[in-house]
N, C-alpha and C positions, 0 to 999 in steps of 0.2 A: 759361242757367244754367251757371256754371263749377264746377270741382271743389270749390272752397272752399264755395260755396253748397250744393252737393250734400251735403257732409258737415256743413254747418251750423257752420263754424268761420271765424274771421277769417283774413285773408291773412297775418297775422304770428303765427298760432297756433303754439305749440311742438309738437315731434314727439309728445310724450306726449298732448297734447290731441287731436291728429289721430287718434292710435291709439285713444283712448278713444271718440271719436265714431264711428270706423269700426266698432269692435266692437259698439257699441250698434245701429247701423243694420244691420249684417250679421246680427245675431240677429233683428232685426225683419223683414227681408225674405228670410231664407234660405228657399229653395223647400221644404225639408223641414218648415218651420214655417208658412210663409205660402203658402196655396194661392190667394190672390186673384189675379185677372187683373193682369198687369203686374209681379208681385212678382219673377219671374225676371229680367226686363229691368232692374228697379231694382237688384237684387242685382248684376247684371253692371256697371252704371254705378258702383255704390259700390266694387266691387273695382278697377275701372279708375282711379277717383279716388285710392284709397288707394295703389295701385301707383305712382302718380306722386308724390304728396305725401309719401310715406314715404321716398322716395329723394332725398337732398340734390341730386344732380346733375340728376335729372329734374325735381325741383321748381324748381330754379333756371332750367332751360330753359323750363319751363312759365310761370313768373313773368315771364320775359322776352318770350316770344312769345304766350302766351295760347292759349285753345282756340277762339276765334272770330276770323275766319271759318274758320280751319283749324287743326288741331291741330299745335302746334309750329311754325307758320308754313309748313308744307309744303303745296303744292297738292294737292287731291284728298282731303284728310282732313276730312270734313264736321264742322262744329261742332254743338253740342247744339241750336241753334235752327234748323238748316237742315231743309228738307223732305227726306223720305226717310232720316231718321236711322236707323241700324242699330247697336244696341249691340254686335254682334259686330265691327264696325269698330274700336271702342274696344279690345276684347280683342286684336285682331290688332295694333293699333298699340302697345298698352301691354305685352302679354305675349308678347314674342318676335318681333315683326314686323320688317320691314326697317329701320325707323328706328333700331333698337338693335342691328343686326347683320345685314348682308346676305349674299348669296351670292357677290358679285363680288369674291373675293379677300380679303375681310376675315374675321376669325374669326367663325363663326356664333354667334349669341346663344343663350344658355341660356334656357329658358322661365322666366317669373316664378314666384315662390313664392306659395303660397296660405296663408290662415289661416282657421281655424274654431274653434268652441267645442264642447266635449263636457262634458255634465253627467253625473257618475258618482255611484254610491252608496258608502256607507262599506264595504259588503261588497266591491264591485269594487276599491276602493282597497286594501283589506287583502289581497285575493287576488292582486293584480297581474293582473287579468283582461284578456282580449283583447276590445276593443270595436270597433264599426264606426261611422264617421261618414259622412254624406252630403256630397258636394262636387260642384260644377259646374266642370269643368276643360276647357281646350282640348286636344283630342286629334287625332291624325292623321285626316284625312278618309278614311273607308273606301271612298268612291266613286272618288277619284282617287289614293288612297294617298299623299297629301301632295304630288303633282306639280303641283297647282293647275290643270292643264289638263283639259278634258273628255276622258275616254278615247276614243281614236279620232279626236279633233279635231286642230287645229293644235298642235304642240309650242311651248313657250315660245321666244321669240326674244330674242337678245342686245339689250340696250338700246342704241340708237344715240346717245343723249345722252352716256352715260358709257362707252360701248364695253364694257359688261359688267362694269365695275369696281365699280359701286354707289356711287361717289363722284365728285364733280366738284371741280375746283380753283376757289377763290374768292380774288381778290386784293383786299386792303384797304390803302388808303393811310393811314399813321400818321405821327406826328412822327419816328419812327425809320426811316421808309422804307416801302417796299411789303412787306406781309406776305401770304404765300400760305398759305391753309388749305384743308383738305378738308372738304366738306359732303356729306351724303347727296344722291344724285341726285334732283332734283325730279320727274323723269319716272317712274322705276321705284321711287322711295322707298327707295333703297338696296339693292334686291334684285339688280340687275344684269341682270334679265330683265323682259320685257314679256309678259304673258299675253294673247294675242289671242283665244283660245277658252277662257274660264274654265270651271272645273268648275261644273256646274249645281247641285251640292249645297252646296259650301262657297263658291261664287262667287269662286273663284280664290284663296282664302286658304290652302288646304292643311290647315286645321284646322277642326274644328267643336266647338261647346260641347256637352258631354255630362254627364249626371248619373251619378255613379259612387259606389261605396261603398269606403271605404278602411279597412283593418284597422289598429288601433292597439294595441300591446302596452303595458300600463301597468306601470311598475315597482312592486313591492310597497311600500305605505306612502305612495304619492304623495298630495300634499295640494293644496288649491286654490291657484291662482296659478302653478302650474308649466306649462311649455310642452314639448310632445313633438314632435320632428322626425321626419317620415316621409319618407325619401329617395325622390325620383323621383315623388312624387304631386302635384306642382304642375303648372302648365301646360306642355305640350310646346312646344318651340321648335326651330329649326334645329340648335342645338348641344346638344340634350338637354332633359330635363324638369327643372323646378324642384322644390322641396321643399314639403311640406305641414307647417305648424306648427299643432298642436292645443293650444289653451288649455284648461286643466282647471278646471272649476267643480264644487263638491261639493254634492250634494243634501242638504237638511236631513233628519236622522234623527228619527223621531217621539219617541224616548226618550233619545237619546244626543247629547252635544255633543262636538266634537273640539277639543282644545288640543294641537297638535303630535302627539306619539306617544301622548298620553293621551286617554282618553275620560271624560266626566263624565256622571253620572246623578243627578238630584235625586229622591230617594225620599221620598214623603210618608208620614209616620209619625203615627199618632194620639197624642193626649196620654197615654192610658192605656198604649199600647205603649211610648212613650218612658219612662214612669215605671217600669213593671213589666218591660219587656223582652219579647222574643219573637222569632219568626222571620217574615221577609217574603221575597218573591221580587223580584229585580231583573233587568232585561233585560241580556243581553250579546249580542255578535255571534254567539255559539254557542248562543243560546237562554236561557231564564230560569234563574236560579241562586238557590238559597236561601241567605240570609245571616242572621246573628244580630244582633238589635238589643239592645245591652246595657241593663240596667236603669239608669235615670237619664241616658239619652242626651239631650244638649242640642241645641237647634236650631243647625244649621250644622256640627255635628261630621261627620267624614268617616271612611269605611272604605275602605281601598285593597285592591283585588283584583289581585294581581300577575299580570303577563303576560296581562291580558285587554284590553289596548289595541290600538294599531296597530303594525305592524312599523316599525322605524326605517328611514327612507329611505336606501338605500345604506350601511347600517351594521348591525352585528349587534345583536340584541336586540329586545324588544317592550315597548311602554309598558304602563301599568296602567289599570284602570278605577277611577275614584274615585267612590264613592257619597257624596253629600252628603245628610244627613238634614234634611228640612224638617218640623219638628214642627207638626202641625195643631191649633190651639186652637179648640174649638167656640164659636160665638156664644151668648150667654145666651138669645136668643130661640129657639134650636133645642133647648134642654134641656127634658126632661120635668120635672115637679114633683119626682119621686123623684130624678133625677140632680142637680137643683139643690140638693135638700136634702142630698144626700151631699157635694157640694162646699162647701156652707155649713158643714156639720159639720167638714169638713177645715180650712176657714178659721178656725173657732173654735179648733180644736185647735192651730193654729200661731200663734194670736194675731192673725189678720188679719180678724176678724169685723167690726171697725169699718168697714173699707173696703167691706163688702158693701152698706152703706146708701147709698153714693155711686154715681151713675149711671156705667155703662161699666166696672164692675169687671172683668168677664171679658175685655173687649176690652183693658184695660190689662194683665191677666195674660198675655194672648197676646203683647203687645208685649215684655213682660219675658222671656218664654220665647224669643222669636225674636231678642232682642237689638236690637230696633228703636230 
């Protein structure tokens, strides 16, 4: 299986489609949500695939060399189909390993960024609360402290193939003459060192995959679709840690809908209340509030409660709570004889008694009130 198959996209899929597929799979297999056996390994593979296909240069390299029999055409990097596959090898190669920045004289690579999704409530969005998200990130091995060799064992040796530089020269003959380029060393995979006695915990990688909790401070008024950057909470690499990007999703509120900085509540009002008026309670984010229903209120009319909405994101002021009146018309079958008699008397009073003999009179009355 290759990275495109893993994410379920075509090889010519645009970046947005790849991102959408990754987010869907990451939610499905995130260890915080999926406790099934193999979910963590699948999550690691998905992150590795996205890290490659979301980067134009890495994707081009991957499209050229493929992942089988070796990742990026480099010896020793086992493909998905090989025996002894270890998902942590993918994390090492894709998230800050020697292939993208070795130790031998080249600038050390920064660890790859991470992405996750956080579902928040309206209250958390309004308050600008601090939340926590669970992530799996590559961190320095606590056993060897990132040195990759077993403590007390043989220290790393300078690579004989590249002389410790991490790169080797490759000469290519072209129509313009011979062109010399540098490629990552196939022996040390760009590290400049060979580990003869690898750490028994991280197996010579210098990093291990750990489940951690990251704190995220929400700006007041944040809405769904925004992304928050948490510096230094991505995968660790030789040149420092990457960043964590948290995609915000908004949980549905049982009684309130959000439209920008405004909140919407649909208040059900009985027919008699709409005719005669009265008081009802409506929910707000600060608890229930009593409001006045004016006599003769029509279906769909609104009442605006100032400053009862959401804070404007990165701007002064607060939105409103808009109450939409939904006038409820009873069905004829639910009326008692006495209630029906009173309504028929009203119909005769206003000259509509002829319509009472036609089926569905009360249903039609409801449609008129609601403006259907």
